[in-house]
C-alpha positions as CSV (number, residue, x, y, z in Angstrom):
1,M,0.0,0.0,0.0
2,T,1.5,3.2,-1.1
3,E,1.8,6.0,1.5
4,K,0.4,9.4,0.4
5,K,2.6,12.3,0.6
6,K,1.4,15.1,2.8
7,P,1.2,18.4,1.0
8,S,3.9,20.9,1.9
9,P,2.6,23.7,4.0
10,K,2.0,27.1,2.1
11,P,4.3,29.9,3.1
12,P,2.5,32.5,5.3
13,R,1.0,35.4,3.3
14,K,2.8,38.7,3.9
15,R,0.6,41.5,5.2
16,T,0.7,44.6,3.1
17,S,-0.3,48.0,4.2
18,R,-3.2,49.6,2.4
19,R,-1.6,53.0,2.7
20,P,1.1,53.9,0.2
21,P,4.6,54.1,1.6
22,A,5.2,57.5,3.1
23,P,7.6,59.6,1.1
24,S,11.0,60.4,2.5
25,G,10.8,63.4,4.9
26,A,8.0,64.6,7.2
27,R,4.5,63.3,6.6
28,K,1.7,65.8,6.0
29,K,-1.3,65.4,8.2
30,A,-4.7,65.6,6.5
31,P,-6.8,68.7,7.6
32,T,-9.3,67.8,10.2
33,T,-12.9,68.9,10.2
34,R,-12.2,71.4,12.9
35,T,-9.3,73.0,10.9
36,I,-11.5,73.3,7.8
37,T,-14.3,75.0,9.8
38,V,-11.9,77.5,11.4
39,T,-10.4,78.4,8.0
40,K,-13.9,79.0,6.5
41,W,-14.8,81.3,9.4
42,L,-11.6,83.2,9.0
43,A,-12.3,83.7,5.3
44,V,-15.9,84.9,6.1
45,A,-14.6,87.3,8.8
46,M,-12.0,88.7,6.3
47,L,-14.8,89.2,3.7
48,I,-17.0,90.9,6.3
49,A,-14.1,93.1,7.4
50,A,-13.3,94.0,3.8
51,A,-16.9,94.8,3.0
52,G,-17.0,96.9,6.2
53,L,-14.0,98.9,5.1
54,F,-15.3,99.3,1.6
55,G,-18.7,100.5,3.0
56,A,-17.0,102.9,5.3
57,L,-14.9,104.2,2.3
58,V,-17.9,104.8,0.1
59,V,-20.6,105.6,2.6
60,L,-19.1,107.1,5.8
61,Y,-15.9,108.7,4.6
62,P,-17.5,110.8,1.7
63,A,-19.8,112.6,4.2
64,R,-17.1,113.5,6.7
65,P,-16.4,117.3,6.8
66,G,-13.1,118.6,5.6
67,P,-10.1,119.2,7.8
68,G,-10.5,123.0,8.2
69,P,-13.0,125.7,9.2
70,G,-13.9,126.9,5.7
71,R,-10.7,128.6,4.5
72,E,-11.0,129.5,0.8
73,V,-8.6,127.9,-1.6
74,D,-8.2,128.8,-5.3
75,L,-6.5,125.8,-6.8
76,A,-5.5,125.4,-10.5
77,L,-5.8,121.9,-11.9
78,M,-4.4,120.6,-15.3
79,G,-7.3,118.2,-15.9
80,D,-5.1,115.1,-16.5
81,E,-4.3,114.2,-12.9
82,T,-4.4,110.6,-11.7
83,P,-6.4,109.9,-8.5
84,E,-3.1,109.9,-6.6
85,A,-1.9,113.1,-8.2
86,L,-5.2,114.8,-7.6
87,A,-5.3,113.7,-4.0
88,G,-1.7,114.9,-3.5
89,K,-2.6,118.4,-4.8
90,L,-5.7,118.6,-2.7
91,A,-3.8,117.5,0.4
92,G,-1.1,120.0,-0.4
93,A,-3.7,122.8,-0.6
94,G,-5.0,121.7,2.8
95,V,-8.5,120.7,1.7
96,V,-7.8,116.9,2.2
97,A,-6.5,115.4,5.4
98,D,-5.2,112.1,4.0
99,A,-4.1,112.0,0.4
100,R,-3.9,108.2,0.2
101,L,-7.4,107.7,1.7
102,F,-8.8,110.2,-0.7
103,A,-7.2,108.5,-3.7
104,W,-8.7,105.2,-2.5
105,Y,-12.1,106.8,-2.2
106,I,-11.8,108.1,-5.8
107,R,-11.2,104.6,-7.1
108,A,-13.7,102.9,-4.8
109,S,-16.5,105.4,-5.7
110,G,-16.3,104.7,-9.4
111,A,-15.8,108.3,-10.1
112,S,-15.0,109.4,-13.7
113,G,-11.6,110.7,-12.8
114,K,-12.0,113.4,-15.4
115,V,-10.9,116.5,-13.5
116,A,-12.1,119.8,-15.0
117,K,-9.1,121.9,-16.2
118,G,-8.8,125.4,-14.7
119,S,-9.1,127.3,-11.5
120,H,-11.3,125.7,-8.8
121,F,-12.7,127.7,-5.9
122,L,-12.7,125.4,-2.9
123,T,-12.9,125.5,0.9
124,D,-11.2,123.3,3.4
125,D,-14.5,122.3,5.1
126,L,-15.9,120.5,2.1
127,S,-16.6,116.8,2.5
128,P,-14.8,114.3,0.2
129,H,-18.0,113.8,-1.8
130,E,-18.5,117.6,-2.3
131,L,-14.9,118.0,-3.2
132,L,-14.8,115.3,-5.8
133,T,-18.1,116.5,-7.3
134,R,-16.7,120.0,-7.7
135,V,-13.4,119.2,-9.2
136,E,-15.0,116.8,-11.7
137,K,-17.8,119.3,-12.5
138,R,-20.4,116.5,-12.4
139,G,-23.3,119.0,-12.3
140,A,-24.4,118.0,-8.8
141,A,-22.8,121.1,-7.1
142,A,-25.0,123.4,-5.2
143,K,-26.3,126.3,-7.2
144,V,-26.7,129.9,-6.0
145,K,-28.5,132.9,-7.4
146,V,-26.2,135.8,-8.1
147,A,-27.8,139.2,-8.8
148,V,-25.7,141.5,-11.1
149,P,-27.3,145.0,-11.1
150,E,-26.9,147.4,-14.0
151,G,-23.8,149.4,-13.7
152,F,-21.7,146.8,-11.9
153,T,-18.1,146.7,-13.0
154,S,-16.2,143.4,-13.5
155,F,-14.6,144.2,-10.1
156,D,-18.1,144.3,-8.5
157,I,-19.2,141.1,-10.2
158,G,-16.0,139.3,-9.2
159,K,-16.4,140.3,-5.5
160,R,-20.0,139.1,-5.5
161,L,-19.1,135.8,-7.2
162,H,-16.4,135.3,-4.7
163,A,-18.7,136.0,-1.7
164,Q,-21.1,133.3,-3.0
165,R,-18.3,130.9,-3.8
166,V,-19.0,130.6,-7.4
167,C,-15.4,131.4,-8.4
168,S,-12.7,133.5,-6.9
169,K,-12.6,137.2,-7.7
170,T,-9.0,136.8,-9.0
171,A,-9.9,134.0,-11.3
172,F,-12.9,135.9,-12.7
173,L,-10.9,139.1,-13.4
174,E,-8.2,137.0,-15.1
175,A,-10.9,135.4,-17.3
176,T,-12.3,138.8,-18.3
177,R,-8.8,139.7,-19.6
178,D,-7.9,136.3,-21.1
179,R,-7.0,137.1,-24.7
180,R,-7.8,133.6,-25.9
181,L,-11.3,133.8,-24.3
182,L,-11.9,137.3,-25.6
183,A,-11.1,136.1,-29.1
184,E,-13.4,133.2,-28.7
185,L,-16.2,135.5,-27.6
186,R,-15.5,138.0,-30.4
187,I,-14.8,140.9,-27.9
188,D,-12.8,143.6,-29.5
189,G,-10.6,145.0,-26.7
190,D,-8.5,143.9,-23.8
191,S,-11.4,143.2,-21.4
192,A,-14.9,141.8,-21.3
193,E,-16.0,144.8,-19.3
194,G,-19.3,146.1,-20.7
195,F,-20.3,142.7,-22.2
196,L,-21.1,141.0,-18.9
197,F,-24.9,141.5,-19.1
198,P,-26.5,142.5,-15.7
199,L,-29.0,139.9,-14.7
200,T,-29.7,137.4,-11.9
201,Y,-27.9,134.2,-12.7
202,E,-28.2,130.7,-11.2
203,L,-24.7,129.4,-11.1
204,P,-23.1,126.3,-9.6
205,Q,-20.6,126.9,-6.8
206,D,-17.0,126.3,-7.9
207,S,-17.8,127.2,-11.5
208,L,-15.0,127.8,-14.0
209,A,-14.5,131.5,-14.3
210,E,-14.3,131.2,-18.0
211,D,-17.8,129.5,-18.1
212,V,-19.3,132.4,-16.1
213,V,-17.9,134.9,-18.5
214,R,-19.2,132.9,-21.4
215,R,-22.7,132.7,-19.8
216,M,-22.8,136.5,-19.3
217,K,-21.6,137.3,-22.8
218,L,-24.1,135.0,-24.3
219,E,-26.9,136.8,-22.4
220,F,-25.5,140.1,-23.7
221,E,-25.6,138.8,-27.3
222,R,-29.2,137.7,-26.9
223,R,-30.3,141.1,-25.5
224,Y,-28.2,143.2,-27.9
225,A,-29.5,141.3,-30.9
226,T,-33.1,142.3,-30.0
227,L,-32.1,146.0,-29.6
228,E,-30.1,145.9,-32.8
229,E,-33.1,144.7,-34.8
230,R,-35.3,147.3,-33.2
231,H,-33.0,150.3,-33.8
232,A,-31.2,149.2,-37.0
233,S,-31.4,152.7,-38.6
234,S,-30.0,154.5,-35.6
235,I,-27.1,152.1,-35.3
236,L,-26.4,152.6,-39.0
237,D,-26.4,156.4,-38.4
238,L,-23.8,156.0,-35.6
239,D,-21.7,154.0,-37.9
240,Q,-21.9,156.5,-40.7
241,T,-21.4,159.7,-38.6
242,L,-19.0,158.5,-35.9
243,H,-17.7,155.2,-37.3
244,W,-19.0,153.4,-34.2
245,S,-19.1,149.7,-33.8
246,T,-20.8,147.7,-31.0
247,R,-17.8,148.5,-28.7
248,Q,-18.3,152.2,-28.9
249,I,-22.1,151.9,-28.3
250,V,-21.4,149.8,-25.2
251,T,-18.8,152.2,-24.0
252,L,-21.2,155.2,-24.1
253,A,-24.0,153.1,-22.6
254,S,-21.7,152.2,-19.7
255,M,-21.1,155.9,-19.0
256,I,-24.9,156.6,-19.1
257,E,-25.4,153.7,-16.7
258,K,-23.1,155.4,-14.2
259,E,-24.6,158.9,-14.7
260,A,-28.3,158.3,-14.9
261,V,-30.6,157.6,-12.0
262,V,-34.1,157.9,-13.5
263,D,-34.9,156.1,-16.7
264,D,-36.5,159.0,-18.6
265,E,-33.2,161.0,-18.5
266,R,-31.1,158.2,-20.1
267,P,-31.8,159.3,-23.7
268,I,-31.2,162.9,-22.8
269,I,-27.9,162.2,-21.2
270,A,-27.0,160.2,-24.3
271,S,-27.8,163.2,-26.4
272,V,-25.5,165.5,-24.4
273,F,-22.5,163.2,-25.1
274,L,-23.4,162.7,-28.7
275,N,-23.9,166.4,-29.3
276,R,-20.4,167.1,-28.0
277,L,-18.9,164.4,-30.3
278,R,-20.9,165.4,-33.4
279,D,-20.9,169.2,-33.2
280,P,-17.8,170.6,-35.0
281,K,-18.1,173.8,-32.9
282,F,-17.7,172.0,-29.6
283,T,-14.0,171.8,-29.0
284,P,-12.1,170.2,-27.5
285,K,-14.3,167.2,-27.5
286,L,-14.0,166.5,-23.8
287,L,-16.9,164.5,-22.4
288,Q,-16.1,165.4,-18.8
289,C,-17.7,162.3,-17.2
290,D,-16.6,161.8,-13.6
291,P,-17.1,158.0,-13.5
292,T,-14.7,157.4,-16.3
293,A,-11.8,158.9,-14.3
294,G,-12.9,156.8,-11.3
295,Y,-12.8,153.6,-13.4
296,G,-9.3,154.4,-14.5
297,C,-8.2,154.6,-10.9
298,L,-10.0,151.3,-10.2
299,L,-8.4,149.6,-13.2
300,D,-4.8,150.8,-12.8
301,P,-4.2,152.8,-9.6
302,A,-0.5,152.7,-9.9
303,R,-0.5,154.4,-13.3
304,S,-1.9,157.8,-12.1
305,P,-0.5,159.6,-9.0
306,A,-3.9,161.1,-8.2
307,C,-5.4,157.6,-7.9
308,A,-3.2,156.8,-4.9
309,A,-5.7,158.5,-2.6
310,Y,-8.8,157.4,-4.5
311,T,-11.4,155.7,-2.3
312,G,-14.4,155.8,-4.6
313,K,-15.1,159.5,-4.5
314,I,-14.0,161.7,-7.5
315,T,-11.8,164.6,-6.4
316,H,-10.4,167.6,-8.2
317,D,-7.0,165.9,-8.3
318,V,-8.4,162.8,-10.0
319,V,-10.1,164.7,-12.8
320,A,-7.0,167.0,-13.2
321,D,-4.6,164.1,-13.7
322,P,-3.7,163.6,-17.4
323,T,-1.8,160.3,-16.8
324,N,-5.2,158.5,-16.3
325,P,-6.2,157.4,-19.8
326,Y,-9.8,157.1,-18.7
327,N,-10.0,160.7,-17.6
328,T,-12.4,162.3,-20.0
329,Y,-11.6,165.7,-18.5
330,K,-8.1,165.5,-20.1
331,H,-8.6,163.1,-23.0
332,E,-11.0,163.8,-25.9
333,G,-13.7,161.4,-27.1
334,L,-14.7,158.1,-25.5
335,P,-12.5,156.4,-22.9
336,P,-10.5,153.4,-24.0
337,G,-13.4,151.0,-23.2
338,P,-16.5,150.5,-21.2
339,I,-16.5,151.5,-17.5
340,S,-19.3,149.3,-16.4
341,N,-21.8,146.7,-17.6
342,P,-24.9,148.5,-18.9
343,G,-28.4,147.2,-19.0
344,T,-31.0,147.3,-21.8
345,K,-32.2,150.8,-21.0
346,S,-28.8,152.4,-21.3
347,L,-27.9,150.5,-24.4
348,E,-31.2,151.6,-26.0
349,A,-30.6,155.2,-24.9
350,V,-27.5,155.3,-27.1
351,M,-29.3,153.7,-30.0
352,N,-32.4,156.0,-29.6
353,A,-31.0,159.2,-28.0
354,S,-33.2,162.2,-27.6
355,S,-33.0,165.0,-30.2
356,T,-31.7,168.0,-28.1
357,H,-29.3,170.9,-28.2
358,Y,-27.9,170.2,-24.7
359,F,-24.2,170.1,-24.1
360,Y,-24.2,170.2,-20.3
361,F,-25.9,168.7,-17.3
362,V,-25.5,168.9,-13.5
363,A,-27.2,167.0,-10.7
364,K,-30.1,168.9,-9.0
365,G,-31.2,166.3,-6.5
366,G,-33.7,163.5,-6.3
367,G,-31.7,161.6,-8.9
368,R,-32.5,164.2,-11.6
369,H,-30.3,166.7,-13.6
370,H,-30.5,170.2,-15.0
371,F,-29.7,170.3,-18.7
372,S,-28.2,173.3,-20.5
373,E,-27.5,174.4,-24.0
374,T,-24.8,176.9,-23.2
375,Y,-21.9,177.0,-20.7
376,A,-23.3,180.2,-19.2
377,S,-26.6,178.6,-18.4
378,H,-24.7,175.5,-17.1
379,S,-22.5,177.7,-14.8
380,A,-25.6,179.4,-13.4
381,A,-27.3,176.0,-12.7
382,T,-24.1,174.7,-11.1
383,N,-23.7,177.7,-8.8
384,K,-27.4,177.4,-7.9
385,E,-27.0,173.8,-7.0
386,S,-23.9,174.4,-5.0
387,L,-25.7,177.0,-2.9
388,T,-28.8,174.9,-2.4
389,P,-28.7,173.3,1.1
390,K,-28.7,169.5,0.7
391,P,-31.0,167.4,2.9
């Protein structure tokens, strides 16, 4: 009987790890559930903080008042400033406390970044929102009503615009003498004086001075065109007899505006000046208008020695000074240009002057004048008025 061989035992099976062998070096631990939760909460917190900062930058910061008490600042901008450059200029002028924060605000607010070129009339108490609105001229600036009465000079207008923070007096006066702007507006002369029509205007605060001048000249053109159509024949006569253009008509109208008080005397006063200029027997052709000499002192006080003591009242020394080119007591004919900004009634008085033989007039009280044909009659009226007690 054959003996069966016992099967040889199988070698034991080696245990293998389910995990891959760890790489050489330190092993990385898998993030736990707790770690993931903390990370998520930190991210949320950071988002909330960022949103809070952004909200503060576009909601709270814009409404904060400026760093000062309201000091006026006239700042010239080129119009091509980056947010950082603009913020730097504003901070340098003292109207922004923190240049970097203001630059961030410009970018965060989605502003256009298009700064209006020119002079900006600002104050150091403006909020960032008001400040940005003004320098970008976005049309949201507060508007004010500015009354410009007949007979105001450009100096008077500039002072009123400055007081109501439309633009600075300096910027306005510079604009009225800007040769480039005068050429654009077709003003023949070295100033816009006389062509800034007197009216009540509604103007944005921190307007460009050039835009204010444009607005007033446009109003002048509109009003003058109506008068020109109404008195075409009279204007033609002035052109043919005196070779006058619009500038000379406006110049005489500006003198009448300063001399006349009551409306019915405006055409009569116009006739006095025109009679002197037209009558060949009246020589020298001195118009002897006190306000013209006063304007010369206002315009260039350093030029005439007598103007050094001028305070608004015409004195004997002022009218006796020949160095003043606006002194019509010493220089024949019209002054070099308008001395104020006349209204419709004074312009019309020149175009439709009364037909008289008067060559002289003197104030007699109550805003009225005594008119004379001869110097003797005028002297008698002058002496009578000088002896009459004034109330």
